[in-house]
PDB file of the backbone (N, CA, C, O) and the ligand in Angstrom, with CONECT records:
HET     ZN  A 101       1
ATOM      1  N   UNK A   1       0.838  -1.204   0.000  1.00  0.00           N
ATOM      2  CA  UNK A   1       0.000   0.000   0.000  1.00  0.00           C
ATOM      3  C   UNK A   1       0.869   1.249   0.000  1.00  0.00           C
ATOM      4  O   UNK A   1       1.821   1.363   0.772  1.00  0.00           O
ATOM      5  N   UNK A   2       0.527   2.167  -0.867  1.00  0.00           N
ATOM      6  CA  UNK A   2       1.255   3.419  -0.948  1.00  0.00           C
ATOM      7  C   UNK A   2       0.414   4.544  -0.364  1.00  0.00           C
ATOM      8  O   UNK A   2      -0.804   4.592  -0.532  1.00  0.00           O
ATOM      9  N   UNK A   3       1.093   5.436   0.317  1.00  0.00           N
ATOM     10  CA  UNK A   3       0.412   6.597   0.871  1.00  0.00           C
ATOM     11  C   UNK A   3       0.874   7.825   0.111  1.00  0.00           C
ATOM     12  O   UNK A   3       2.005   7.891  -0.369  1.00  0.00           O
ATOM     13  N   UNK A   4      -0.008   8.784   0.011  1.00  0.00           N
ATOM     14  CA  UNK A   4       0.318   9.968  -0.786  1.00  0.00           C
ATOM     15  C   UNK A   4       0.025  11.244  -0.020  1.00  0.00           C
ATOM     16  O   UNK A   4      -0.877  11.309   0.816  1.00  0.00           O
ATOM     17  N   UNK A   5       0.816  12.251  -0.335  1.00  0.00           N
ATOM     18  CA  UNK A   5       0.467  13.604   0.070  1.00  0.00           C
ATOM     19  C   UNK A   5      -0.135  14.232  -1.179  1.00  0.00           C
ATOM     20  O   UNK A   5       0.524  14.340  -2.213  1.00  0.00           O
ATOM     21  N   UNK A   6      -1.388  14.641  -1.072  1.00  0.00           N
ATOM     22  CA  UNK A   6      -2.073  15.188  -2.249  1.00  0.00           C
ATOM     23  C   UNK A   6      -2.547  16.610  -1.975  1.00  0.00           C
ATOM     24  O   UNK A   6      -2.856  16.979  -0.842  1.00  0.00           O
ATOM     25  N   UNK A   7      -2.593  17.383  -3.034  1.00  0.00           N
ATOM     26  CA  UNK A   7      -3.059  18.756  -2.906  1.00  0.00           C
ATOM     27  C   UNK A   7      -4.287  18.928  -3.787  1.00  0.00           C
ATOM     28  O   UNK A   7      -4.272  18.568  -4.965  1.00  0.00           O
ATOM     29  N   UNK A   8      -5.335  19.471  -3.219  1.00  0.00           N
ATOM     30  CA  UNK A   8      -6.613  19.582  -3.929  1.00  0.00           C
ATOM     31  C   UNK A   8      -6.478  20.552  -5.110  1.00  0.00           C
ATOM     32  O   UNK A   8      -6.089  21.705  -4.921  1.00  0.00           O
ATOM     33  N   UNK A   9      -6.796  20.089  -6.328  1.00  0.00           N
ATOM     34  CA  UNK A   9      -6.708  20.979  -7.482  1.00  0.00           C
ATOM     35  C   UNK A   9      -7.791  22.056  -7.455  1.00  0.00           C
ATOM     36  O   UNK A   9      -7.720  23.035  -8.199  1.00  0.00           O
ATOM     37  N   UNK A  10      -8.774  21.874  -6.610  1.00  0.00           N
ATOM     38  CA  UNK A  10      -9.871  22.843  -6.538  1.00  0.00           C
ATOM     39  C   UNK A  10      -9.569  23.991  -5.579  1.00  0.00           C
ATOM     40  O   UNK A  10      -9.713  25.161  -5.936  1.00  0.00           O
ATOM     41  N   UNK A  11      -9.140  23.644  -4.330  1.00  0.00           N
ATOM     42  CA  UNK A  11      -8.952  24.704  -3.334  1.00  0.00           C
ATOM     43  C   UNK A  11      -7.522  24.802  -2.816  1.00  0.00           C
ATOM     44  O   UNK A  11      -7.205  25.736  -2.080  1.00  0.00           O
ATOM     45  N   UNK A  12      -6.638  23.850  -3.187  1.00  0.00           N
ATOM     46  CA  UNK A  12      -5.237  23.936  -2.778  1.00  0.00           C
ATOM     47  C   UNK A  12      -4.942  23.395  -1.390  1.00  0.00           C
ATOM     48  O   UNK A  12      -3.823  23.545  -0.901  1.00  0.00           O
ATOM     49  N   UNK A  13      -5.927  22.764  -0.739  1.00  0.00           N
ATOM     50  CA  UNK A  13      -5.687  22.178   0.578  1.00  0.00           C
ATOM     51  C   UNK A  13      -4.875  20.898   0.419  1.00  0.00           C
ATOM     52  O   UNK A  13      -5.074  20.134  -0.526  1.00  0.00           O
ATOM     53  N   UNK A  14      -3.956  20.675   1.361  1.00  0.00           N
ATOM     54  CA  UNK A  14      -3.122  19.474   1.301  1.00  0.00           C
ATOM     55  C   UNK A  14      -3.597  18.470   2.340  1.00  0.00           C
ATOM     56  O   UNK A  14      -4.023  18.846   3.432  1.00  0.00           O
ATOM     57  N   UNK A  15      -3.519  17.191   1.991  1.00  0.00           N
ATOM     58  CA  UNK A  15      -3.879  16.141   2.945  1.00  0.00           C
ATOM     59  C   UNK A  15      -3.134  14.864   2.597  1.00  0.00           C
ATOM     60  O   UNK A  15      -2.673  14.681   1.470  1.00  0.00           O
ATOM     61  N   UNK A  16      -3.023  13.978   3.590  1.00  0.00           N
ATOM     62  CA  UNK A  16      -2.416  12.675   3.373  1.00  0.00           C
ATOM     63  C   UNK A  16      -3.533  11.682   3.086  1.00  0.00           C
ATOM     64  O   UNK A  16      -4.616  11.774   3.663  1.00  0.00           O
ATOM     65  N   UNK A  17      -3.270  10.743   2.203  1.00  0.00           N
ATOM     66  CA  UNK A  17      -4.293   9.758   1.887  1.00  0.00           C
ATOM     67  C   UNK A  17      -3.679   8.410   1.556  1.00  0.00           C
ATOM     68  O   UNK A  17      -2.575   8.329   1.016  1.00  0.00           O
ATOM     69  N   UNK A  18      -4.405   7.360   1.886  1.00  0.00           N
ATOM     70  CA  UNK A  18      -4.003   6.022   1.484  1.00  0.00           C
ATOM     71  C   UNK A  18      -4.887   5.530   0.357  1.00  0.00           C
ATOM     72  O   UNK A  18      -4.800   4.374  -0.059  1.00  0.00           O
ATOM     73  N   UNK A  19      -5.736   6.412  -0.130  1.00  0.00           N
ATOM     74  CA  UNK A  19      -6.700   6.017  -1.156  1.00  0.00           C
ATOM     75  C   UNK A  19      -5.998   5.768  -2.485  1.00  0.00           C
ATOM     76  O   UNK A  19      -5.044   6.459  -2.841  1.00  0.00           O
ATOM     77  N   UNK A  20      -6.478   4.791  -3.191  1.00  0.00           N
ATOM     78  CA  UNK A  20      -5.949   4.511  -4.512  1.00  0.00           C
ATOM     79  C   UNK A  20      -6.845   5.205  -5.536  1.00  0.00           C
ATOM     80  O   UNK A  20      -8.072   5.126  -5.466  1.00  0.00           O
ATOM     81  N   UNK A  21      -6.210   5.879  -6.477  1.00  0.00           N
ATOM     82  CA  UNK A  21      -6.983   6.396  -7.609  1.00  0.00           C
ATOM     83  C   UNK A  21      -7.604   7.754  -7.421  1.00  0.00           C
ATOM     84  O   UNK A  21      -7.417   8.641  -8.254  1.00  0.00           O
ATOM     85  N   UNK A  22      -8.355   7.939  -6.322  1.00  0.00           N
ATOM     86  CA  UNK A  22      -8.951   9.255  -6.162  1.00  0.00           C
ATOM     87  C   UNK A  22      -9.048   9.649  -4.700  1.00  0.00           C
ATOM     88  O   UNK A  22      -9.015   8.802  -3.807  1.00  0.00           O
ATOM     89  N   UNK A  23      -9.168  10.945  -4.472  1.00  0.00           N
ATOM     90  CA  UNK A  23      -9.265  11.498  -3.130  1.00  0.00           C
ATOM     91  C   UNK A  23     -10.476  12.393  -3.046  1.00  0.00           C
ATOM     92  O   UNK A  23     -10.950  12.933  -4.045  1.00  0.00           O
ATOM     93  N   UNK A  24     -10.972  12.540  -1.810  1.00  0.00           N
ATOM     94  CA  UNK A  24     -11.991  13.546  -1.571  1.00  0.00           C
ATOM     95  C   UNK A  24     -11.374  14.582  -0.655  1.00  0.00           C
ATOM     96  O   UNK A  24     -10.845  14.248   0.405  1.00  0.00           O
ATOM     97  N   UNK A  25     -11.440  15.827  -1.061  1.00  0.00           N
ATOM     98  CA  UNK A  25     -10.845  16.905  -0.272  1.00  0.00           C
ATOM     99  C   UNK A  25     -11.611  17.090   1.027  1.00  0.00           C
ATOM    100  O   UNK A  25     -12.840  17.166   1.030  1.00  0.00           O
ATOM    101  N   UNK A  26     -10.869  17.162   2.140  1.00  0.00           N
ATOM    102  CA  UNK A  26     -11.505  17.365   3.438  1.00  0.00           C
ATOM    103  C   UNK A  26     -11.982  18.801   3.609  1.00  0.00           C
ATOM    104  O   UNK A  26     -12.842  19.086   4.443  1.00  0.00           O
ATOM    105  N   UNK A  27     -11.427  19.687   2.824  1.00  0.00           N
ATOM    106  CA  UNK A  27     -11.741  21.102   2.978  1.00  0.00           C
ATOM    107  C   UNK A  27     -12.931  21.536   2.119  1.00  0.00           C
ATOM    108  O   UNK A  27     -13.854  22.175   2.624  1.00  0.00           O
ATOM    109  N   UNK A  28     -12.917  21.199   0.838  1.00  0.00           N
ATOM    110  CA  UNK A  28     -13.998  21.663  -0.044  1.00  0.00           C
ATOM    111  C   UNK A  28     -14.915  20.534  -0.493  1.00  0.00           C
ATOM    112  O   UNK A  28     -15.889  20.766  -1.209  1.00  0.00           O
ATOM    113  N   UNK A  29     -14.600  19.296  -0.065  1.00  0.00           N
ATOM    114  CA  UNK A  29     -15.490  18.161  -0.329  1.00  0.00           C
ATOM    115  C   UNK A  29     -15.513  17.702  -1.780  1.00  0.00           C
ATOM    116  O   UNK A  29     -16.314  16.840  -2.145  1.00  0.00           O
ATOM    117  N   UNK A  30     -14.657  18.259  -2.598  1.00  0.00           N
ATOM    118  CA  UNK A  30     -14.628  17.856  -4.002  1.00  0.00           C
ATOM    119  C   UNK A  30     -13.699  16.651  -4.146  1.00  0.00           C
ATOM    120  O   UNK A  30     -12.642  16.609  -3.516  1.00  0.00           O
ATOM    121  N   UNK A  31     -14.078  15.681  -4.962  1.00  0.00           N
ATOM    122  CA  UNK A  31     -13.198  14.540  -5.188  1.00  0.00           C
ATOM    123  C   UNK A  31     -12.589  14.627  -6.576  1.00  0.00           C
ATOM    124  O   UNK A  31     -13.173  15.188  -7.504  1.00  0.00           O
ATOM    125  N   UNK A  32     -11.396  14.055  -6.690  1.00  0.00           N
ATOM    126  CA  UNK A  32     -10.725  14.074  -7.994  1.00  0.00           C
ATOM    127  C   UNK A  32      -9.882  12.833  -8.162  1.00  0.00           C
ATOM    128  O   UNK A  32      -9.502  12.183  -7.188  1.00  0.00           O
ATOM    129  N   UNK A  33      -9.590  12.506  -9.436  1.00  0.00           N
ATOM    130  CA  UNK A  33      -8.737  11.362  -9.751  1.00  0.00           C
ATOM    131  C   UNK A  33      -7.275  11.766  -9.666  1.00  0.00           C
ATOM    132  O   UNK A  33      -6.890  12.837 -10.135  1.00  0.00           O
ATOM    133  N   UNK A  34      -6.456  10.898  -9.061  1.00  0.00           N
ATOM    134  CA  UNK A  34      -5.031  11.206  -8.918  1.00  0.00           C
ATOM    135  C   UNK A  34      -4.296  11.167 -10.249  1.00  0.00           C
ATOM    136  O   UNK A  34      -3.281  11.838 -10.435  1.00  0.00           O
ATOM    137  N   UNK A  35      -4.818  10.382 -11.156  1.00  0.00           N
ATOM    138  CA  UNK A  35      -4.138  10.262 -12.446  1.00  0.00           C
ATOM    139  C   UNK A  35      -5.125  10.467 -13.574  1.00  0.00           C
ATOM    140  O   UNK A  35      -6.196   9.861 -13.599  1.00  0.00           O
ATOM    141  N   UNK A  36      -4.763  11.306 -14.486  1.00  0.00           N
ATOM    142  CA  UNK A  36      -5.614  11.554 -15.636  1.00  0.00           C
ATOM    143  C   UNK A  36      -4.742  11.543 -16.876  1.00  0.00           C
ATOM    144  O   UNK A  36      -3.768  12.290 -16.974  1.00  0.00           O
ATOM    145  N   UNK A  37      -5.100  10.693 -17.817  1.00  0.00           N
ATOM    146  CA  UNK A  37      -4.346  10.556 -19.069  1.00  0.00           C
ATOM    147  C   UNK A  37      -2.854  10.331 -18.798  1.00  0.00           C
ATOM    148  O   UNK A  37      -1.997  10.883 -19.487  1.00  0.00           O
ATOM    149  N   UNK A  38      -2.560   9.503 -17.777  1.00  0.00           N
ATOM    150  CA  UNK A  38      -1.178   9.146 -17.490  1.00  0.00           C
ATOM    151  C   UNK A  38      -0.406  10.189 -16.708  1.00  0.00           C
ATOM    152  O   UNK A  38       0.768   9.983 -16.400  1.00  0.00           O
ATOM    153  N   UNK A  39      -1.044  11.309 -16.379  1.00  0.00           N
ATOM    154  CA  UNK A  39      -0.368  12.346 -15.604  1.00  0.00           C
ATOM    155  C   UNK A  39      -0.970  12.403 -14.208  1.00  0.00           C
ATOM    156  O   UNK A  39      -2.174  12.214 -14.036  1.00  0.00           O
ATOM    157  N   UNK A  40      -0.131  12.662 -13.216  1.00  0.00           N
ATOM    158  CA  UNK A  40      -0.657  12.770 -11.865  1.00  0.00           C
ATOM    159  C   UNK A  40      -1.289  14.147 -11.675  1.00  0.00           C
ATOM    160  O   UNK A  40      -0.817  15.155 -12.201  1.00  0.00           O
ATOM    161  N   UNK A  41      -2.373  14.148 -10.903  1.00  0.00           N
ATOM    162  CA  UNK A  41      -3.091  15.393 -10.626  1.00  0.00           C
ATOM    163  C   UNK A  41      -3.082  15.624  -9.122  1.00  0.00           C
ATOM    164  O   UNK A  41      -3.733  14.894  -8.375  1.00  0.00           O
ATOM    165  N   UNK A  42      -2.361  16.618  -8.684  1.00  0.00           N
ATOM    166  CA  UNK A  42      -2.365  16.981  -7.277  1.00  0.00           C
ATOM    167  C   UNK A  42      -1.610  16.023  -6.374  1.00  0.00           C
ATOM    168  O   UNK A  42      -1.733  16.114  -5.152  1.00  0.00           O
ATOM    169  N   UNK A  43      -0.819  15.095  -6.943  1.00  0.00           N
ATOM    170  CA  UNK A  43      -0.043  14.179  -6.112  1.00  0.00           C
ATOM    171  C   UNK A  43       1.338  14.797  -5.898  1.00  0.00           C
ATOM    172  O   UNK A  43       2.117  14.936  -6.841  1.00  0.00           O
ATOM    173  N   UNK A  44       1.634  15.165  -4.653  1.00  0.00           N
ATOM    174  CA  UNK A  44       2.911  15.814  -4.363  1.00  0.00           C
ATOM    175  C   UNK A  44       4.021  14.794  -4.224  1.00  0.00           C
ATOM    176  O   UNK A  44       5.104  14.947  -4.789  1.00  0.00           O
ATOM    177  N   UNK A  45       3.732  13.734  -3.450  1.00  0.00           N
ATOM    178  CA  UNK A  45       4.756  12.741  -3.174  1.00  0.00           C
ATOM    179  C   UNK A  45       4.111  11.450  -2.687  1.00  0.00           C
ATOM    180  O   UNK A  45       3.018  11.468  -2.120  1.00  0.00           O
ATOM    181  N   UNK A  46       4.791  10.334  -2.912  1.00  0.00           N
ATOM    182  CA  UNK A  46       4.272   9.055  -2.423  1.00  0.00           C
ATOM    183  C   UNK A  46       5.172   8.517  -1.320  1.00  0.00           C
ATOM    184  O   UNK A  46       6.379   8.759  -1.315  1.00  0.00           O
ATOM    185  N   UNK A  47       4.577   7.792  -0.394  1.00  0.00           N
ATOM    186  CA  UNK A  47       5.299   7.288   0.777  1.00  0.00           C
ATOM    187  C   UNK A  47       4.971   5.816   1.015  1.00  0.00           C
ATOM    188  O   UNK A  47       3.963   5.295   0.539  1.00  0.00           O
ATOM    189  N   UNK A  48       5.866   5.160   1.776  1.00  0.00           N
ATOM    190  CA  UNK A  48       5.649   3.758   2.106  1.00  0.00           C
ATOM    191  C   UNK A  48       4.812   3.579   3.363  1.00  0.00           C
ATOM    192  O   UNK A  48       4.238   2.512   3.580  1.00  0.00           O
ATOM    193  N   UNK A  49       4.737   4.610   4.191  1.00  0.00           N
ATOM    194  CA  UNK A  49       3.946   4.485   5.409  1.00  0.00           C
ATOM    195  C   UNK A  49       3.153   5.761   5.683  1.00  0.00           C
ATOM    196  O   UNK A  49       3.539   6.847   5.250  1.00  0.00           O
ATOM    197  N   UNK A  50       2.035   5.620   6.410  1.00  0.00           N
ATOM    198  CA  UNK A  50       1.141   6.771   6.626  1.00  0.00           C
ATOM    199  C   UNK A  50       1.772   7.863   7.475  1.00  0.00           C
ATOM    200  O   UNK A  50       1.426   9.035   7.329  1.00  0.00           O
ATOM    201  N   UNK A  51       2.708   7.490   8.374  1.00  0.00           N
ATOM    202  CA  UNK A  51       3.344   8.476   9.238  1.00  0.00           C
ATOM    203  C   UNK A  51       4.191   9.442   8.426  1.00  0.00           C
ATOM    204  O   UNK A  51       4.156  10.651   8.653  1.00  0.00           O
ATOM    205  N   UNK A  52       4.949   8.908   7.485  1.00  0.00           N
ATOM    206  CA  UNK A  52       5.786   9.753   6.633  1.00  0.00           C
ATOM    207  C   UNK A  52       4.909  10.704   5.825  1.00  0.00           C
ATOM    208  O   UNK A  52       5.257  11.869   5.630  1.00  0.00           O
ATOM    209  N   UNK A  53       3.778  10.202   5.360  1.00  0.00           N
ATOM    210  CA  UNK A  53       2.865  11.040   4.578  1.00  0.00           C
ATOM    211  C   UNK A  53       2.294  12.162   5.436  1.00  0.00           C
ATOM    212  O   UNK A  53       2.222  13.310   4.998  1.00  0.00           O
ATOM    213  N   UNK A  54       1.883  11.824   6.678  1.00  0.00           N
ATOM    214  CA  UNK A  54       1.280  12.871   7.514  1.00  0.00           C
ATOM    215  C   UNK A  54       2.331  13.851   8.006  1.00  0.00           C
ATOM    216  O   UNK A  54       2.033  15.030   8.194  1.00  0.00           O
ATOM    217  N   UNK A  55       3.574  13.377   8.222  1.00  0.00           N
ATOM    218  CA  UNK A  55       4.657  14.294   8.589  1.00  0.00           C
ATOM    219  C   UNK A  55       4.922  15.301   7.475  1.00  0.00           C
ATOM    220  O   UNK A  55       5.138  16.487   7.724  1.00  0.00           O
ATOM    221  N   UNK A  56       4.900  14.801   6.246  1.00  0.00           N
ATOM    222  CA  UNK A  56       5.129  15.668   5.098  1.00  0.00           C
ATOM    223  C   UNK A  56       4.042  16.739   5.023  1.00  0.00           C
ATOM    224  O   UNK A  56       4.323  17.911   4.772  1.00  0.00           O
ATOM    225  N   UNK A  57       2.792  16.314   5.248  1.00  0.00           N
ATOM    226  CA  UNK A  57       1.657  17.239   5.209  1.00  0.00           C
ATOM    227  C   UNK A  57       1.784  18.293   6.311  1.00  0.00           C
ATOM    228  O   UNK A  57       1.524  19.475   6.090  1.00  0.00           O
ATOM    229  N   UNK A  58       2.192  17.838   7.511  1.00  0.00           N
ATOM    230  CA  UNK A  58       2.367  18.776   8.633  1.00  0.00           C
ATOM    231  C   UNK A  58       3.441  19.807   8.316  1.00  0.00           C
ATOM    232  O   UNK A  58       3.263  21.003   8.547  1.00  0.00           O
ATOM    233  N   UNK A  59       4.560  19.322   7.781  1.00  0.00           N
ATOM    234  CA  UNK A  59       5.666  20.223   7.454  1.00  0.00           C
ATOM    235  C   UNK A  59       5.231  21.225   6.385  1.00  0.00           C
ATOM    236  O   UNK A  59       5.578  22.405   6.444  1.00  0.00           O
ATOM    237  N   UNK A  60       4.465  20.735   5.409  1.00  0.00           N
ATOM    238  CA  UNK A  60       3.976  21.599   4.328  1.00  0.00           C
ATOM    239  C   UNK A  60       3.082  22.708   4.895  1.00  0.00           C
ATOM    240  O   UNK A  60       3.225  23.878   4.542  1.00  0.00           O
ATOM    241  N   UNK A  61       2.151  22.313   5.785  1.00  0.00           N
ATOM    242  CA  UNK A  61       1.222  23.281   6.369  1.00  0.00           C
ATOM    243  C   UNK A  61       1.965  24.313   7.204  1.00  0.00           C
ATOM    244  O   UNK A  61       1.633  25.498   7.194  1.00  0.00           O
ATOM    245  N   UNK A  62       2.996  23.832   7.941  1.00  0.00           N
ATOM    246  CA  UNK A  62       3.791  24.729   8.778  1.00  0.00           C
ATOM    247  C   UNK A  62       4.492  25.765   7.900  1.00  0.00           C
ATOM    248  O   UNK A  62       4.517  26.958   8.200  1.00  0.00           O
ATOM    249  N   UNK A  63       5.060  25.261   6.806  1.00  0.00           N
ATOM    250  CA  UNK A  63       5.764  26.126   5.864  1.00  0.00           C
ATOM    251  C   UNK A  63       4.816  27.193   5.308  1.00  0.00           C
ATOM    252  O   UNK A  63       5.156  28.375   5.242  1.00  0.00           O
ATOM    253  N   UNK A  64       3.628  26.750   4.913  1.00  0.00           N
ATOM    254  CA  UNK A  64       2.639  27.680   4.358  1.00  0.00           C
ATOM    255  C   UNK A  64       2.243  28.717   5.408  1.00  0.00           C
ATOM    256  O   UNK A  64       2.137  29.905   5.104  1.00  0.00           O
ATOM    257  N   UNK A  65       2.026  28.265   6.640  1.00  0.00           N
ATOM    258  CA  UNK A  65       1.616  29.169   7.715  1.00  0.00           C
ATOM    259  C   UNK A  65       2.702  30.205   7.963  1.00  0.00           C
ATOM    260  O   UNK A  65       2.405  31.377   8.192  1.00  0.00           O
ATOM    261  N   UNK A  66       3.982  29.770   7.917  1.00  0.00           N
ATOM    262  CA  UNK A  66       5.099  30.686   8.116  1.00  0.00           C
ATOM    263  C   UNK A  66       5.148  31.726   7.002  1.00  0.00           C
ATOM    264  O   UNK A  66       5.337  32.916   7.257  1.00  0.00           O
ATOM    265  N   UNK A  67       4.975  31.266   5.764  1.00  0.00           N
ATOM    266  CA  UNK A  67       5.004  32.194   4.635  1.00  0.00           C
ATOM    267  C   UNK A  67       3.887  33.224   4.761  1.00  0.00           C
ATOM    268  O   UNK A  67       4.077  34.412   4.502  1.00  0.00           O
ATOM    269  N   UNK A  68       2.708  32.730   5.169  1.00  0.00           N
ATOM    270  CA  UNK A  68       1.582  33.646   5.321  1.00  0.00           C
ATOM    271  C   UNK A  68       1.828  34.618   6.460  1.00  0.00           C
ATOM    272  O   UNK A  68       1.497  35.800   6.360  1.00  0.00           O
ATOM    273  N   UNK A  69       2.422  34.106   7.566  1.00  0.00           N
ATOM    274  CA  UNK A  69       2.741  34.969   8.694  1.00  0.00           C
ATOM    275  C   UNK A  69       3.688  36.067   8.273  1.00  0.00           C
ATOM    276  O   UNK A  69       3.514  37.223   8.660  1.00  0.00           O
ATOM    277  N   UNK A  70       4.704  35.716   7.472  1.00  0.00           N
ATOM    278  CA  UNK A  70       5.681  36.686   7.013  1.00  0.00           C
ATOM    279  C   UNK A  70       5.014  37.736   6.133  1.00  0.00           C
ATOM    280  O   UNK A  70       5.292  38.928   6.261  1.00  0.00           O
ATOM    281  N   UNK A  71       4.129  37.289   5.237  1.00  0.00           N
ATOM    282  CA  UNK A  71       3.506  38.251   4.338  1.00  0.00           C
ATOM    283  C   UNK A  71       2.559  39.173   5.105  1.00  0.00           C
ATOM    284  O   UNK A  71       2.398  40.342   4.755  1.00  0.00           O
ATOM    285  N   UNK A  72       1.938  38.634   6.152  1.00  0.00           N
ATOM    286  CA  UNK A  72       1.059  39.481   6.974  1.00  0.00           C
ATOM    287  C   UNK A  72       1.902  40.533   7.691  1.00  0.00           C
ATOM    288  O   UNK A  72       1.522  41.702   7.764  1.00  0.00           O
ATOM    289  N   UNK A  73       3.079  40.095   8.233  1.00  0.00           N
ATOM    290  CA  UNK A  73       3.944  41.052   8.914  1.00  0.00           C
ATOM    291  C   UNK A  73       4.461  42.113   7.954  1.00  0.00           C
ATOM    292  O   UNK A  73       4.535  43.294   8.296  1.00  0.00           O
ATOM    293  N   UNK A  74       4.817  41.680   6.752  1.00  0.00           N
ATOM    294  CA  UNK A  74       5.281  42.625   5.738  1.00  0.00           C
ATOM    295  C   UNK A  74       4.196  43.659   5.476  1.00  0.00           C
ATOM    296  O   UNK A  74       4.466  44.856   5.375  1.00  0.00           O
ATOM    297  N   UNK A  75       2.969  43.177   5.368  1.00  0.00           N
ATOM    298  CA  UNK A  75       1.840  44.066   5.135  1.00  0.00           C
ATOM    299  C   UNK A  75       1.710  45.070   6.264  1.00  0.00           C
ATOM    300  O   UNK A  75       1.460  46.253   6.032  1.00  0.00           O
ATOM    301  N   UNK A  76       1.883  44.586   7.501  1.00  0.00           N
ATOM    302  CA  UNK A  76       1.761  45.458   8.667  1.00  0.00           C
ATOM    303  C   UNK A  76       2.856  46.525   8.630  1.00  0.00           C
ATOM    304  O   UNK A  76       2.600  47.700   8.895  1.00  0.00           O
ATOM    305  N   UNK A  77       4.105  46.095   8.293  1.00  0.00           N
ATOM    306  CA  UNK A  77       5.214  47.047   8.203  1.00  0.00           C
ATOM    307  C   UNK A  77       4.920  48.119   7.166  1.00  0.00           C
ATOM    308  O   UNK A  77       5.175  49.306   7.373  1.00  0.00           O
ATOM    309  N   UNK A  78       4.381  47.669   6.058  1.00  0.00           N
ATOM    310  CA  UNK A  78       4.093  48.592   4.969  1.00  0.00           C
ATOM    311  C   UNK A  78       3.100  49.658   5.432  1.00  0.00           C
ATOM    312  O   UNK A  78       3.242  50.848   5.148  1.00  0.00           O
ATOM    313  N   UNK A  79       2.086  49.176   6.159  1.00  0.00           N
ATOM    314  CA  UNK A  79       1.082  50.118   6.693  1.00  0.00           C
ATOM    315  C   UNK A  79       1.741  51.111   7.648  1.00  0.00           C
ATOM    316  O   UNK A  79       1.460  52.308   7.603  1.00  0.00           O
ATOM    317  N   UNK A  80       2.644  50.588   8.534  1.00  0.00           N
ATOM    318  CA  UNK A  80       3.325  51.456   9.489  1.00  0.00           C
ATOM    319  C   UNK A  80       4.178  52.511   8.798  1.00  0.00           C
ATOM    320  O   UNK A  80       4.202  53.678   9.188  1.00  0.00           O
ATOM    321  N   UNK A  81       4.898  52.048   7.727  1.00  0.00           N
ATOM    322  CA  UNK A  81       5.770  52.971   6.998  1.00  0.00           C
ATOM    323  C   UNK A  81       4.937  54.095   6.354  1.00  0.00           C
ATOM    324  O   UNK A  81       5.317  55.265   6.389  1.00  0.00           O
ATOM    325  N   UNK A  82       3.821  53.718   5.781  1.00  0.00           N
ATOM    326  CA  UNK A  82       2.972  54.709   5.127  1.00  0.00           C
ATOM    327  C   UNK A  82       2.373  55.698   6.132  1.00  0.00           C
ATOM    328  O   UNK A  82       2.210  56.885   5.848  1.00  0.00           O
ATOM    329  N   UNK A  83       2.051  55.164   7.317  1.00  0.00           N
ATOM    330  CA  UNK A  83       1.408  56.016   8.326  1.00  0.00           C
ATOM    331  C   UNK A  83       2.484  56.921   8.929  1.00  0.00           C
ATOM    332  O   UNK A  83       2.188  57.732   9.806  1.00  0.00           O
TER     333      UNK A  83
HETATM  334 ZN    ZN A 101     -10.385  21.165  -1.878  1.00  0.00          ZN2+
END
């Protein structure tokens, strides 16, 4: 059994899944096929165990949260500079 870190092509939410073939997004509830015409859709990486997949997802979310935090702070600085 292979586990995957997948990213929803509809809303961009990332999740770990052990599902074969298709996933249902936990965030927007839309399901999609992982492979279409021989190309992967929204499959970031495959793993041998579910822990590695969920660790990858956690790290990804942390990274995204940090980037968003930085951009929010930048925005705040910009406002301060203008004021
Ligand atoms: Zn989604």
